[in-house]
Biotite code that builds the C-alpha atoms (Angstrom):
import biotite.structure as struc

atoms = struc.array([
    struc.Atom([44.904, -19.701, -43.110], chain_id="A", res_id=1, res_name="UNK", atom_name="CA", element="C"),
    struc.Atom([44.973, -23.166, -41.554], chain_id="A", res_id=2, res_name="UNK", atom_name="CA", element="C"),
    struc.Atom([48.388, -23.854, -43.043], chain_id="A", res_id=3, res_name="UNK", atom_name="CA", element="C"),
    struc.Atom([49.664, -20.644, -41.479], chain_id="A", res_id=4, res_name="UNK", atom_name="CA", element="C"),
    struc.Atom([48.323, -21.737, -38.086], chain_id="A", res_id=5, res_name="UNK", atom_name="CA", element="C"),
    struc.Atom([49.923, -25.160, -38.384], chain_id="A", res_id=6, res_name="UNK", atom_name="CA", element="C"),
    struc.Atom([53.195, -23.537, -39.463], chain_id="A", res_id=7, res_name="UNK", atom_name="CA", element="C"),
    struc.Atom([53.170, -21.222, -36.438], chain_id="A", res_id=8, res_name="UNK", atom_name="CA", element="C"),
    struc.Atom([52.411, -24.202, -34.196], chain_id="A", res_id=9, res_name="UNK", atom_name="CA", element="C"),
    struc.Atom([55.306, -26.264, -35.564], chain_id="A", res_id=10, res_name="UNK", atom_name="CA", element="C"),
    struc.Atom([57.736, -23.331, -35.366], chain_id="A", res_id=11, res_name="UNK", atom_name="CA", element="C"),
    struc.Atom([56.580, -22.606, -31.816], chain_id="A", res_id=12, res_name="UNK", atom_name="CA", element="C"),
    struc.Atom([57.093, -26.218, -30.740], chain_id="A", res_id=13, res_name="UNK", atom_name="CA", element="C"),
    struc.Atom([60.577, -26.307, -32.298], chain_id="A", res_id=14, res_name="UNK", atom_name="CA", element="C"),
    struc.Atom([61.606, -23.035, -30.629], chain_id="A", res_id=15, res_name="UNK", atom_name="CA", element="C"),
    struc.Atom([60.141, -24.120, -27.299], chain_id="A", res_id=16, res_name="UNK", atom_name="CA", element="C"),
    struc.Atom([62.000, -27.438, -27.368], chain_id="A", res_id=17, res_name="UNK", atom_name="CA", element="C"),
    struc.Atom([65.206, -25.616, -28.302], chain_id="A", res_id=18, res_name="UNK", atom_name="CA", element="C"),
    struc.Atom([64.774, -23.222, -25.367], chain_id="A", res_id=19, res_name="UNK", atom_name="CA", element="C"),
    struc.Atom([64.042, -26.105, -22.976], chain_id="A", res_id=20, res_name="UNK", atom_name="CA", element="C"),
    struc.Atom([67.180, -27.920, -24.137], chain_id="A", res_id=21, res_name="UNK", atom_name="CA", element="C"),
    struc.Atom([69.194, -24.736, -23.542], chain_id="A", res_id=22, res_name="UNK", atom_name="CA", element="C"),
    struc.Atom([67.774, -24.367, -20.020], chain_id="A", res_id=23, res_name="UNK", atom_name="CA", element="C"),
    struc.Atom([68.505, -28.036, -19.244], chain_id="A", res_id=24, res_name="UNK", atom_name="CA", element="C"),
    struc.Atom([72.115, -27.600, -20.355], chain_id="A", res_id=25, res_name="UNK", atom_name="CA", element="C"),
    struc.Atom([72.825, -25.610, -17.185], chain_id="A", res_id=26, res_name="UNK", atom_name="CA", element="C"),
    struc.Atom([71.528, -28.291, -14.818], chain_id="A", res_id=27, res_name="UNK", atom_name="CA", element="C"),
    struc.Atom([74.043, -30.302, -12.806], chain_id="A", res_id=28, res_name="UNK", atom_name="CA", element="C"),
    struc.Atom([73.037, -33.789, -14.002], chain_id="A", res_id=29, res_name="UNK", atom_name="CA", element="C"),
    struc.Atom([73.259, -34.371, -17.749], chain_id="A", res_id=30, res_name="UNK", atom_name="CA", element="C"),
    struc.Atom([70.196, -36.065, -19.204], chain_id="A", res_id=31, res_name="UNK", atom_name="CA", element="C"),
    struc.Atom([70.760, -39.075, -21.462], chain_id="A", res_id=32, res_name="UNK", atom_name="CA", element="C"),
    struc.Atom([68.702, -37.512, -24.275], chain_id="A", res_id=33, res_name="UNK", atom_name="CA", element="C"),
    struc.Atom([67.932, -33.821, -23.951], chain_id="A", res_id=34, res_name="UNK", atom_name="CA", element="C"),
    struc.Atom([65.491, -33.749, -26.882], chain_id="A", res_id=35, res_name="UNK", atom_name="CA", element="C"),
    struc.Atom([63.349, -36.531, -25.421], chain_id="A", res_id=36, res_name="UNK", atom_name="CA", element="C"),
    struc.Atom([63.386, -34.902, -22.002], chain_id="A", res_id=37, res_name="UNK", atom_name="CA", element="C"),
    struc.Atom([62.437, -31.498, -23.424], chain_id="A", res_id=38, res_name="UNK", atom_name="CA", element="C"),
    struc.Atom([59.632, -32.990, -25.504], chain_id="A", res_id=39, res_name="UNK", atom_name="CA", element="C"),
    struc.Atom([58.245, -34.955, -22.559], chain_id="A", res_id=40, res_name="UNK", atom_name="CA", element="C"),
    struc.Atom([58.348, -31.799, -20.420], chain_id="A", res_id=41, res_name="UNK", atom_name="CA", element="C"),
    struc.Atom([56.450, -29.900, -23.131], chain_id="A", res_id=42, res_name="UNK", atom_name="CA", element="C"),
    struc.Atom([53.760, -32.576, -23.358], chain_id="A", res_id=43, res_name="UNK", atom_name="CA", element="C"),
    struc.Atom([53.547, -32.871, -19.570], chain_id="A", res_id=44, res_name="UNK", atom_name="CA", element="C"),
    struc.Atom([53.212, -29.124, -19.111], chain_id="A", res_id=45, res_name="UNK", atom_name="CA", element="C"),
    struc.Atom([50.566, -28.886, -21.836], chain_id="A", res_id=46, res_name="UNK", atom_name="CA", element="C"),
    struc.Atom([48.651, -31.787, -20.282], chain_id="A", res_id=47, res_name="UNK", atom_name="CA", element="C"),
    struc.Atom([48.726, -30.194, -16.842], chain_id="A", res_id=48, res_name="UNK", atom_name="CA", element="C"),
    struc.Atom([47.516, -26.864, -18.199], chain_id="A", res_id=49, res_name="UNK", atom_name="CA", element="C"),
    struc.Atom([44.763, -28.640, -20.156], chain_id="A", res_id=50, res_name="UNK", atom_name="CA", element="C"),
    struc.Atom([43.510, -30.468, -17.073], chain_id="A", res_id=51, res_name="UNK", atom_name="CA", element="C"),
    struc.Atom([43.590, -27.249, -15.048], chain_id="A", res_id=52, res_name="UNK", atom_name="CA", element="C"),
    struc.Atom([41.586, -25.402, -17.702], chain_id="A", res_id=53, res_name="UNK", atom_name="CA", element="C"),
    struc.Atom([39.064, -28.259, -17.921], chain_id="A", res_id=54, res_name="UNK", atom_name="CA", element="C"),
    struc.Atom([38.581, -28.192, -14.149], chain_id="A", res_id=55, res_name="UNK", atom_name="CA", element="C"),
    struc.Atom([38.277, -24.392, -14.147], chain_id="A", res_id=56, res_name="UNK", atom_name="CA", element="C"),
    struc.Atom([35.672, -24.436, -16.923], chain_id="A", res_id=57, res_name="UNK", atom_name="CA", element="C"),
    struc.Atom([33.639, -27.161, -15.228], chain_id="A", res_id=58, res_name="UNK", atom_name="CA", element="C"),
    struc.Atom([33.842, -25.343, -11.871], chain_id="A", res_id=59, res_name="UNK", atom_name="CA", element="C"),
    struc.Atom([32.711, -22.053, -13.421], chain_id="A", res_id=60, res_name="UNK", atom_name="CA", element="C"),
    struc.Atom([30.048, -23.940, -15.428], chain_id="A", res_id=61, res_name="UNK", atom_name="CA", element="C"),
    struc.Atom([31.180, -22.428, -18.717], chain_id="A", res_id=62, res_name="UNK", atom_name="CA", element="C"),
    struc.Atom([29.442, -24.261, -21.596], chain_id="A", res_id=63, res_name="UNK", atom_name="CA", element="C"),
    struc.Atom([31.620, -26.374, -23.865], chain_id="A", res_id=64, res_name="UNK", atom_name="CA", element="C"),
    struc.Atom([30.189, -24.909, -27.081], chain_id="A", res_id=65, res_name="UNK", atom_name="CA", element="C"),
    struc.Atom([31.363, -21.317, -26.507], chain_id="A", res_id=66, res_name="UNK", atom_name="CA", element="C"),
    struc.Atom([33.485, -21.357, -29.655], chain_id="A", res_id=67, res_name="UNK", atom_name="CA", element="C"),
    struc.Atom([32.250, -21.465, -33.229], chain_id="A", res_id=68, res_name="UNK", atom_name="CA", element="C"),
    struc.Atom([32.630, -24.701, -35.127], chain_id="A", res_id=69, res_name="UNK", atom_name="CA", element="C"),
    struc.Atom([35.269, -24.555, -37.850], chain_id="A", res_id=70, res_name="UNK", atom_name="CA", element="C"),
    struc.Atom([36.261, -26.722, -40.778], chain_id="A", res_id=71, res_name="UNK", atom_name="CA", element="C"),
    struc.Atom([39.606, -27.528, -39.149], chain_id="A", res_id=72, res_name="UNK", atom_name="CA", element="C"),
    struc.Atom([38.358, -28.667, -35.733], chain_id="A", res_id=73, res_name="UNK", atom_name="CA", element="C"),
    struc.Atom([40.739, -28.491, -32.820], chain_id="A", res_id=74, res_name="UNK", atom_name="CA", element="C"),
    struc.Atom([39.584, -28.268, -29.236], chain_id="A", res_id=75, res_name="UNK", atom_name="CA", element="C"),
    struc.Atom([40.269, -24.681, -28.098], chain_id="A", res_id=76, res_name="UNK", atom_name="CA", element="C"),
    struc.Atom([41.381, -25.656, -24.586], chain_id="A", res_id=77, res_name="UNK", atom_name="CA", element="C"),
    struc.Atom([43.943, -28.047, -26.034], chain_id="A", res_id=78, res_name="UNK", atom_name="CA", element="C"),
    struc.Atom([45.296, -25.312, -28.317], chain_id="A", res_id=79, res_name="UNK", atom_name="CA", element="C"),
    struc.Atom([45.417, -22.787, -25.460], chain_id="A", res_id=80, res_name="UNK", atom_name="CA", element="C"),
    struc.Atom([47.233, -25.244, -23.198], chain_id="A", res_id=81, res_name="UNK", atom_name="CA", element="C"),
    struc.Atom([49.727, -26.136, -25.929], chain_id="A", res_id=82, res_name="UNK", atom_name="CA", element="C"),
    struc.Atom([50.394, -22.456, -26.659], chain_id="A", res_id=83, res_name="UNK", atom_name="CA", element="C"),
    struc.Atom([50.920, -21.712, -22.958], chain_id="A", res_id=84, res_name="UNK", atom_name="CA", element="C"),
    struc.Atom([53.299, -24.675, -22.687], chain_id="A", res_id=85, res_name="UNK", atom_name="CA", element="C"),
    struc.Atom([55.225, -23.411, -25.724], chain_id="A", res_id=86, res_name="UNK", atom_name="CA", element="C"),
    struc.Atom([55.533, -19.896, -24.268], chain_id="A", res_id=87, res_name="UNK", atom_name="CA", element="C"),
    struc.Atom([56.430, -21.096, -20.740], chain_id="A", res_id=88, res_name="UNK", atom_name="CA", element="C"),
    struc.Atom([60.235, -21.450, -21.159], chain_id="A", res_id=89, res_name="UNK", atom_name="CA", element="C"),
    struc.Atom([60.474, -17.977, -22.686], chain_id="A", res_id=90, res_name="UNK", atom_name="CA", element="C"),
    struc.Atom([58.468, -16.566, -19.783], chain_id="A", res_id=91, res_name="UNK", atom_name="CA", element="C"),
    struc.Atom([60.806, -18.356, -17.391], chain_id="A", res_id=92, res_name="UNK", atom_name="CA", element="C"),
    struc.Atom([63.813, -16.767, -19.086], chain_id="A", res_id=93, res_name="UNK", atom_name="CA", element="C"),
    struc.Atom([62.240, -13.288, -18.801], chain_id="A", res_id=94, res_name="UNK", atom_name="CA", element="C"),
    struc.Atom([61.371, -13.932, -15.146], chain_id="A", res_id=95, res_name="UNK", atom_name="CA", element="C"),
    struc.Atom([64.946, -14.993, -14.359], chain_id="A", res_id=96, res_name="UNK", atom_name="CA", element="C"),
    struc.Atom([66.367, -11.902, -16.092], chain_id="A", res_id=97, res_name="UNK", atom_name="CA", element="C"),
    struc.Atom([63.992, -9.612, -14.180], chain_id="A", res_id=98, res_name="UNK", atom_name="CA", element="C"),
    struc.Atom([64.975, -11.156, -10.844], chain_id="A", res_id=99, res_name="UNK", atom_name="CA", element="C"),
    struc.Atom([68.699, -10.416, -11.388], chain_id="A", res_id=100, res_name="UNK", atom_name="CA", element="C"),
])
């Protein structure tokens, strides 16, 4: 089950980076390395979402142990923020198509 989760995570990251590179292709200034730029945007977006979720949870005083401990320990907020960052370019594409 853990291998399936890791596989989905890797596939999601690859597809997200591919979508970000496609979106950057239409910008006016070409980036020197589109893969590095897309990867840094993914990490930056995930970090911003993570910090926002941490601040929200501390503001709402939600306890940190609300999830069950597992054998393969990953912090749930980090996973949620990474998943939201992976989905973000696809949501942007849908938003742009709906606005047309």
